[in-house]
N, C-alpha and C positions, 0 to 999 in steps of 0.2 A: 606543171613540176615536172621537174628533172629526173630521169628513172632512176640513174645511177648514183648513190649517194659518194660521200669523199672517202668514205673508207675504201669505198669500190674499186674510185675510179684511182686512189693512193696505191690499191693491190694491182689493178691491172701497169699501171705504170712501173710498177718495182719487177714486175714478172717481163714487161717490156725489156727493161734496163739489166735485168739479168741475165736473160737470151740472147738479149743483143750484144753484151758483154762478150759471153761464147762463142758468138757465131751458130747460135741453134734458131731454130724453125720450132713452132707451136700448131699445132692442130686441135681443133675440137670435137667432139663428137656426143652432139647433144640430142635428149629429148625431151623430158620435163621442161627444159629450160627453153627450147625450141630457140636458141641461135645468141639467147643473152650470154653467153659466155663471150662468144667471138663479138656480139656486138660492145661488151665491157672494153675487150683489147685493142679491136680497130679502134673504138671512140679515142683513143689515144694517138698524140700526132706521133710520125714514126713508127709508126706498127707496122707498116710493111715491109721493113726491114726484120721481122720477125713472125708476121702471122703468116703463116702457109696455105691454110684453109680451115674450113669447118663444115661439119655432114649434121643436117639436121636428120634425125632417124626415129621419126617419132612414131611409126607404125610399127610391128616387128617383121612384115613385109620389108620394109627399109632396113630396117637391123640388118637383115639377111641380106638382103639386094647389094647394100651399100656397102658395110661395112663386114661381111662375114660372119654375120653371128650364127653359129649353129641352129637350125631347127630344134635339133635334138635338146640342146640347151633351154629353149624357149618352151619349147615341150615340159622337159623337166622340172624348171624352177620359173619359169613367168619371164618375164620382159623384166621385172622390179628385183632384181636379184645381184649379187656379187658376180657369180660368175656372168652373167649378162654384162655388165659393167666391165668387166676387166676384157671380155672379147672385144666390145666395141672400143675402146681405150686400143689394144691390137689392132683393130681393125683400122683406125685411124691411123695407126703408126704404117701399116703395110699400102696403105692408099694414099699417101702423102710424101711431101720431102719433108717433113717433120724429126725434129729429134726425141719431143716429146709430144704427149698428147693426155688430154684430158675427157672421159667420158663419163655421163650423167645420164641415171635413169629413174625416174622413180614416180610416185604418187600426189603431184601437186594440191590436187582436193579441191573440191570436196571431194568426198567420196573414202573408199578404199574398205578394207576388209579387217576381221580379226588379226589375221595373220599378216596381210599388208593395209597398215592404217595410212590413211591423211597425214603425207609431209612425210613418207618416209621414202629414202634418196640415197640409192647407191652410186659411189663416183669411183673411180680409177683412174691413175696416172700410170702411163707407160712409156717407153722408152725402146732403143731398138734390140735391147737385151731381153724384154719382157715388162710383168707390170712390176711395177716398183710401190705402189701403194694403194689400199683399198681400204675407203669408209662408208660404212654404213649411218647415214645419220637419220634421227627422229628428231624433226623438227617440231612435230604436233600439228594440232589442227588451226594455224596461224592465219589461213588465209591463203589463195593460192598465189598471189603477188608475193606476199610474204616468204613462203614455199621459194619460191623461183629466186627471189634476190637471195635467200638465204642460201640456198644453193652457189649460185654464182659465187657468192664469198668464200665459202669452202673449198670451189674449184681453183681460184684463184691463188687461196692459203697453198694449197697441193699443188699448184704449177710453181710456185715460188718456191716452195721446198724443195720442189724437184731441180729447177733451175740454178737453185745455190749447190745440189749434192756435186 
């Protein structure tokens, strides 16, 4: 079975096409998806004209070292939070040639807590002017793979919206 659905493939194609029309580069900063967003984008022929780079920052240490997420942020709100996703997206912009970047951090499951249940994901899209959009998604306890694929879909939708703006 192929990992990406037709819907994900179409979204990724649309992101590539819209970004290419503007001459834009895209970057990803991924935690819970582990590179799947970048994988969906680079699965599209011609993506090398648009995809600048992807950062897989699974640990807090990586988020700080690679993307510049503040230790204070992680201590105050943790990895799965709006501010963390925003800092990840801004870090991806700073550390790349991208015009737009998407960041995701969440709990794919199983597990979680009452405050941060399994299936909760924070996504942020940023450009060179700052954070454009944040979304908190509560996909629920739908299984690790399904949370990750739902996150890819949401991330691509957010990138497409940013590319069309």
